[in-house]
C-alpha positions as CSV (number, residue, x, y, z in Angstrom):
1,M,25.5,16.0,7.9
2,T,23.4,16.6,4.8
3,A,23.9,19.3,2.2
4,F,20.3,20.3,2.4
5,R,17.9,21.3,5.2
6,T,15.1,19.0,6.4
7,L,11.9,19.7,8.4
8,D,14.0,19.6,11.5
9,D,15.7,22.8,10.4
10,I,12.7,25.0,9.8
11,E,10.0,26.6,11.9
12,V,6.7,26.3,10.3
13,E,4.0,27.3,12.8
14,G,1.5,29.6,11.2
15,L,3.4,29.9,7.9
16,R,2.2,28.9,4.4
17,V,4.3,26.0,3.3
18,L,4.2,24.9,-0.4
19,V,5.1,21.2,-0.6
20,R,6.0,19.8,-4.0
21,V,5.0,16.2,-4.1
22,D,4.4,13.6,-6.8
23,L,0.8,12.5,-7.0
24,N,1.2,11.1,-10.6
25,V,-0.6,7.9,-9.6
26,P,-2.3,5.3,-11.8
27,M,-6.0,5.8,-12.1
28,Q,-8.6,3.2,-13.0
29,G,-12.2,4.2,-13.6
30,G,-11.7,7.5,-11.7
31,A,-10.2,5.7,-8.7
32,V,-6.6,5.4,-7.6
33,G,-5.1,2.2,-8.8
34,D,-2.0,2.3,-6.6
35,A,-1.8,4.7,-3.7
36,T,1.9,4.2,-2.9
37,R,3.0,7.7,-3.8
38,I,0.1,9.2,-1.9
39,D,1.0,7.1,1.2
40,R,4.7,8.0,1.0
41,V,4.1,11.8,1.0
42,A,1.5,11.7,3.8
43,P,4.1,11.7,6.6
44,T,5.6,15.1,5.5
45,L,2.2,16.7,5.0
46,G,0.9,15.3,8.3
47,E,3.9,16.5,10.2
48,L,3.7,20.0,8.8
49,A,0.0,20.2,9.6
50,L,0.5,19.0,13.1
51,K,3.2,21.6,13.6
52,G,0.7,24.3,12.7
53,A,1.7,25.0,9.1
54,R,-0.8,26.0,6.5
55,V,0.0,23.3,4.0
56,I,-0.3,23.9,0.2
57,V,0.2,20.8,-1.9
58,A,1.5,21.1,-5.5
59,S,1.9,18.3,-8.0
60,H,1.8,17.4,-11.7
61,F,-0.3,14.7,-13.2
62,G,0.2,13.2,-16.7
63,R,1.3,15.2,-19.7
64,P,-1.3,17.9,-20.4
65,K,1.3,20.0,-22.3
66,G,0.4,23.3,-20.7
67,K,-3.4,23.1,-21.1
68,P,-6.2,22.2,-18.8
69,I,-7.4,18.6,-19.5
70,A,-10.3,17.4,-17.3
71,A,-9.0,13.8,-17.2
72,M,-5.8,15.0,-15.7
73,S,-7.2,17.1,-13.0
74,L,-6.0,16.5,-9.4
75,A,-9.5,17.0,-8.0
76,P,-10.1,13.2,-7.7
77,L,-7.0,12.9,-5.5
78,A,-8.2,15.2,-2.7
79,A,-10.2,12.5,-1.0
80,P,-7.5,9.8,-1.2
81,L,-5.0,12.3,0.1
82,S,-7.4,13.1,3.0
83,A,-7.7,9.4,3.8
84,A,-3.9,9.0,3.8
85,L,-3.8,11.9,6.3
86,G,-6.1,10.1,8.7
87,G,-9.2,12.0,7.6
88,R,-7.7,15.5,7.8
89,P,-9.8,17.5,5.3
90,V,-8.0,18.5,2.0
91,R,-9.4,21.5,0.2
92,F,-9.1,21.4,-3.6
93,V,-8.1,24.6,-5.3
94,P,-9.1,24.7,-9.1
95,D,-5.8,26.5,-10.1
96,C,-2.3,26.5,-8.9
97,I,-1.5,30.3,-9.5
98,G,-3.5,33.5,-9.7
99,E,-5.9,35.4,-7.5
100,A,-8.1,32.3,-6.7
101,A,-5.0,30.3,-5.6
102,E,-3.6,33.2,-3.6
103,A,-7.0,33.8,-1.9
104,A,-7.2,30.1,-1.0
105,A,-3.7,30.0,0.4
106,A,-4.4,33.1,2.5
107,A,-7.6,31.6,3.9
108,L,-5.9,28.5,5.3
109,A,-5.8,28.2,9.1
110,P,-2.9,26.5,10.9
111,G,-3.1,22.8,10.3
112,D,-5.2,23.2,7.1
113,V,-4.3,21.4,3.9
114,A,-5.1,22.5,0.3
115,L,-4.3,20.7,-2.9
116,L,-3.6,22.9,-6.0
117,E,-4.7,22.0,-9.5
118,N,-2.2,20.3,-11.8
119,L,1.0,22.3,-12.2
120,R,1.4,21.2,-15.8
121,F,-1.9,22.9,-16.8
122,H,0.4,25.9,-17.2
123,A,3.2,25.8,-19.8
124,G,5.4,27.8,-17.4
125,E,5.9,24.8,-15.2
126,E,7.8,22.6,-17.6
127,A,9.4,25.6,-19.3
128,N,10.7,26.7,-15.9
129,E,9.5,30.3,-16.6
130,P,10.5,32.9,-14.0
131,A,7.0,34.5,-14.1
132,F,5.3,31.2,-13.3
133,A,7.8,30.5,-10.5
134,D,7.1,34.0,-9.1
135,A,3.4,33.3,-9.2
136,L,3.8,30.0,-7.2
137,A,6.2,31.7,-4.7
138,R,3.5,34.3,-3.9
139,L,1.4,31.5,-2.4
140,A,3.8,30.6,0.3
141,D,6.4,31.6,2.9
142,L,8.4,28.3,2.8
143,Y,9.1,25.7,0.1
144,V,9.5,21.9,0.8
145,N,10.4,19.5,-1.9
146,D,9.2,16.0,-1.3
147,A,9.2,14.8,-4.9
148,F,12.5,13.0,-5.6
149,S,10.7,11.3,-8.5
150,A,10.5,14.7,-10.2
151,A,14.0,15.9,-9.2
152,H,15.5,15.0,-12.5
153,R,13.4,17.7,-14.2
154,A,14.4,21.4,-14.1
155,H,10.9,22.7,-13.8
156,A,9.6,25.8,-12.0
157,S,8.2,23.8,-9.0
158,T,11.3,21.6,-8.6
159,T,14.2,24.1,-9.0
160,A,13.1,27.8,-9.3
161,L,11.0,27.8,-6.1
162,A,14.1,26.8,-4.0
163,A,15.7,30.1,-5.2
164,R,12.7,32.2,-4.3
165,L,11.7,30.8,-0.9
166,P,13.5,29.3,2.2
167,S,13.6,25.6,1.3
168,A,14.0,22.2,2.8
169,A,13.6,18.5,1.9
170,G,10.5,16.7,3.0
171,R,10.7,13.3,4.8
172,L,10.4,11.3,1.6
173,M,13.0,13.3,-0.2
174,Q,15.3,13.1,2.8
175,A,14.8,9.3,3.0
176,E,15.6,8.9,-0.7
177,L,18.7,11.0,-0.6
178,E,20.0,9.4,2.6
179,A,19.4,5.9,1.3
180,L,21.0,6.6,-2.1
181,G,23.9,8.3,-0.5
182,K,24.6,5.3,1.7
183,A,24.3,3.0,-1.4
184,L,26.8,4.6,-3.8
185,H,28.2,8.0,-2.5
186,A,29.6,6.6,0.8
187,P,28.9,2.9,0.8
188,A,30.1,0.1,3.0
189,R,32.1,-2.1,0.8
190,P,32.1,-4.4,-1.0
191,V,29.3,-3.0,-3.2
192,I,27.4,-5.2,-5.6
193,A,25.0,-3.9,-8.3
194,V,22.3,-6.1,-9.9
195,V,21.1,-4.8,-13.2
196,G,18.6,-6.5,-15.4
197,G,15.9,-5.7,-17.9
198,A,15.2,-6.2,-21.6
199,K,17.6,-3.8,-23.4
200,V,21.2,-2.8,-23.0
201,S,20.3,0.4,-24.9
202,T,18.3,1.7,-22.0
203,K,21.0,0.9,-19.4
204,L,24.3,1.8,-21.2
205,A,24.9,4.9,-19.2
206,I,23.9,3.1,-15.9
207,L,26.3,0.2,-16.6
208,A,29.1,2.6,-17.6
209,S,28.7,4.5,-14.3
210,L,28.4,1.5,-12.1
211,V,31.5,-0.4,-13.2
212,A,33.5,2.6,-11.9
213,R,31.7,2.7,-8.6
214,V,30.9,-0.9,-7.5
215,D,33.0,-4.0,-6.8
216,R,30.8,-6.5,-8.5
217,L,28.2,-6.1,-11.2
218,V,25.5,-8.8,-12.0
219,I,24.0,-8.5,-15.4
220,G,20.7,-10.4,-16.0
221,G,17.5,-10.3,-18.0
222,A,17.5,-10.2,-21.8
223,M,20.3,-7.5,-21.7
224,A,22.7,-10.3,-20.5
225,N,22.1,-12.0,-23.9
226,T,23.7,-9.1,-25.7
227,F,26.8,-9.5,-23.5
228,L,27.0,-13.2,-24.1
229,Q,26.6,-12.6,-27.8
230,A,29.3,-10.0,-27.8
231,Q,31.6,-12.7,-26.4
232,G,30.8,-15.1,-29.2
233,V,28.2,-17.2,-27.4
234,A,25.3,-18.4,-29.6
235,I,22.1,-17.4,-27.9
236,G,19.6,-19.1,-30.3
237,A,16.3,-17.1,-30.8
238,S,16.8,-15.1,-27.6
239,L,16.1,-11.3,-27.5
240,S,19.3,-9.3,-28.0
241,E,20.8,-6.1,-29.5
242,P,23.7,-7.3,-31.6
243,E,24.4,-3.8,-32.8
244,L,25.5,-3.0,-29.3
245,A,28.1,-5.7,-29.1
246,A,31.0,-3.3,-29.2
247,D,29.4,-1.2,-26.4
248,A,29.0,-4.4,-24.3
249,R,32.7,-5.2,-24.8
250,R,33.7,-1.7,-23.8
251,I,31.8,-2.0,-20.6
252,V,33.5,-5.3,-19.8
253,A,36.9,-3.8,-20.6
254,A,36.1,-0.8,-18.4
255,A,35.0,-3.1,-15.5
256,D,38.3,-5.0,-15.9
257,S,40.3,-1.7,-15.7
258,A,38.3,-0.6,-12.6
259,G,38.6,-3.9,-10.8
260,C,34.9,-4.6,-11.0
261,G,34.0,-8.2,-11.4
262,I,31.1,-8.9,-13.8
263,V,28.8,-11.8,-13.3
264,L,27.1,-13.1,-16.5
265,P,24.8,-16.1,-16.9
266,E,26.6,-19.5,-16.6
267,D,23.4,-21.4,-17.1
268,V,20.0,-20.3,-18.3
269,V,16.3,-21.4,-18.6
270,V,15.3,-21.9,-22.2
271,T,11.9,-22.3,-23.8
272,R,10.6,-22.4,-27.4
273,E,7.4,-20.3,-26.7
274,F,6.9,-17.2,-24.7
275,R,3.8,-18.0,-22.6
276,E,3.0,-18.8,-19.0
277,G,3.6,-22.4,-18.1
278,A,5.5,-23.1,-21.3
279,A,7.8,-26.1,-21.2
280,S,11.4,-25.1,-20.3
281,A,14.8,-26.6,-19.6
282,V,18.0,-25.5,-17.9
283,T,21.1,-25.5,-20.1
284,R,24.5,-24.0,-20.1
285,A,24.6,-20.5,-21.5
286,A,27.0,-21.8,-24.2
287,E,24.6,-24.6,-25.3
288,V,21.4,-22.8,-26.1
289,P,19.6,-24.5,-29.1
290,A,19.1,-22.6,-32.3
291,D,15.3,-22.3,-31.7
292,G,15.6,-21.7,-27.9
293,M,14.8,-18.5,-26.1
294,I,16.6,-17.5,-22.9
295,L,13.9,-16.3,-20.4
296,D,15.6,-16.7,-17.0
297,L,18.8,-17.5,-15.2
298,G,19.6,-21.0,-14.2
299,P,20.3,-22.4,-10.7
300,R,24.1,-22.3,-10.9
301,T,24.0,-18.7,-11.9
302,C,21.7,-18.0,-9.0
303,E,24.1,-19.7,-6.6
304,R,26.9,-17.4,-7.8
305,I,24.7,-14.4,-7.3
306,E,23.7,-15.5,-3.8
307,A,27.4,-16.0,-2.9
308,A,28.2,-12.6,-4.3
309,L,25.5,-11.0,-2.3
310,A,26.6,-12.8,0.9
311,A,30.1,-11.4,0.3
312,S,28.9,-7.8,-0.1
313,R,27.9,-5.1,2.4
314,T,25.9,-2.9,0.0
315,L,23.5,-3.8,-2.8
316,V,22.0,-1.6,-5.6
317,W,19.3,-3.4,-7.7
318,N,17.6,-2.2,-10.8
319,G,15.7,-4.5,-13.2
320,P,14.5,-8.1,-13.1
321,L,16.8,-11.1,-13.9
322,G,14.3,-12.8,-16.2
323,A,10.8,-12.6,-17.8
324,F,9.4,-12.2,-14.3
325,E,5.9,-11.3,-15.5
326,I,5.1,-15.0,-16.4
327,A,5.8,-18.2,-14.5
328,P,8.1,-20.1,-14.3
329,F,10.5,-17.4,-15.6
330,D,10.3,-15.3,-12.4
331,R,12.2,-17.9,-10.3
332,A,15.7,-16.4,-10.5
333,T,14.5,-12.9,-9.7
334,A,12.5,-14.2,-6.7
335,R,15.3,-16.5,-5.5
336,C,18.0,-13.8,-5.6
337,A,15.6,-11.2,-4.1
338,H,14.8,-13.5,-1.2
339,A,18.5,-14.0,-0.6
340,A,19.1,-10.2,-0.5
341,A,16.1,-9.9,1.8
342,R,17.5,-12.5,4.2
343,L,20.9,-10.8,4.3
344,T,19.2,-7.4,4.9
345,G,17.2,-8.9,7.7
346,A,20.4,-10.3,9.2
347,G,21.9,-6.8,9.2
348,T,24.8,-7.8,6.9
349,L,23.6,-6.0,3.7
350,L,22.2,-2.6,3.0
351,S,19.8,-3.1,0.1
352,V,18.6,-0.3,-2.1
353,A,16.4,-0.9,-5.2
354,G,14.4,1.1,-7.7
355,G,12.8,1.3,-11.1
356,G,9.3,0.4,-12.1
357,D,9.9,-3.2,-13.1
358,T,12.1,-3.7,-10.1
359,V,9.4,-2.6,-7.7
360,A,6.9,-4.8,-9.4
361,A,9.3,-7.8,-9.4
362,L,10.2,-7.4,-5.7
363,Q,6.5,-7.0,-4.9
364,G,5.7,-10.2,-6.8
365,A,8.4,-11.9,-4.9
366,G,6.9,-10.7,-1.6
367,V,10.1,-8.9,-0.4
368,L,9.3,-5.3,-1.2
369,D,9.3,-4.3,2.5
370,A,12.3,-6.5,3.3
371,F,14.8,-4.3,1.5
372,S,16.5,-1.4,3.3
373,Y,14.9,1.0,0.8
374,V,12.9,0.7,-2.4
375,S,12.6,3.9,-4.5
376,T,9.5,4.5,-6.5
377,A,11.2,7.5,-8.3
378,G,11.5,5.9,-11.7
379,G,13.4,8.2,-14.0
380,A,15.1,10.1,-11.2
381,F,16.4,6.9,-9.7
382,L,17.8,5.8,-13.1
383,E,19.5,9.1,-13.7
384,W,21.0,8.9,-10.2
385,L,22.4,5.5,-11.1
386,E,24.0,7.1,-14.1
387,G,25.8,9.5,-11.9
388,K,23.9,12.6,-13.1
389,T,23.3,15.7,-11.0
390,L,19.6,16.0,-10.4
391,P,18.4,19.6,-10.8
392,G,15.8,19.4,-8.0
393,V,18.4,18.1,-5.5
394,A,21.0,20.6,-6.6
395,A,18.4,23.4,-6.1
396,L,17.7,22.2,-2.5
397,E,21.4,22.1,-1.7
398,A,22.0,25.7,-3.1
399,G,18.7,27.5,-2.2
400,G,16.9,29.1,0.6
401,T,17.8,30.2,4.1
402,P,17.1,28.5,7.4
403,S,14.9,31.3,8.6
404,G,11.2,31.1,8.8
405,G,10.2,34.0,6.6
406,R,10.3,35.3,3.0
């Protein structure tokens, strides 16, 4: 049982349904550079249209700070959205509130789809102003939130609408919440977390949360250097944050108290220049030369991670294990990702991953589709890892009624 309604719980035929999605996609020369977010919301929009709803799509794009900016208009996304919907026409509406928007919403026939202009062209969106939320609510009979990636923001379209209209989660939101719930809220144990990246400073809250919730924590990437350094290990010229040594020791102590085993690098790949194809060597983590830079995990450490994965039932992954952007320092990330993918395919591991670099790293390793679930939610995924309550999710759990009217 979920704490929120889904599309299975609402009747939509003939009703105006405002769907909050995230179409904040990369653009290159006026064209969509990566259509993943468009493709992921298409199932919800298509299902609603097929059920006879009059679908009104709302999204933000960029940071226009409450003013219309032509370069941040959603108009260029109407055609890609139509393509993702199998050619179903998508009408673009040049504002998201007001008389023109209300007229456009009223003119929709069952099965029609309209795309509103950028929500953030109005300051009331990010300010969560009641008047702006009221204006949005006048467009629709029902509210569906399919934008988990914006659920960590208490904006008018992510929180206030759920208090004004009967509400439900879209298929993408539902999938995110169900996958994340299985990963940390009610997981099959043992649970392992793999956390990498460049800086401990950006992951302190995540690490502090995870050591109390998982059975084993793998720390990789340059952030592992800070943990090694905090234990008195010389790391040469490697990137680190020595000012966070005390924080690193506190996390290790908290893990010990919670019974969470921490896996740190035993051996590492060292180079003297940060470039693709640079000469490198494997050395013990305690024997890094003074002019050496750690850019990846070594094979013995990868073996330990693979064994830890094989002994686990649930995996949460955030961040690469090395400088995955350039070869050969992508090897540890790819090797461990392939191990997780094999275990997932064998049915012995539930694997959930998220975060921008994580998605890119798994895509580069060719295993993006082999994990149980990969979140593209970015900041919302990270705040979920920190154990925070996400306003957009809380609003869905508290708001609306299961009826089909205002």
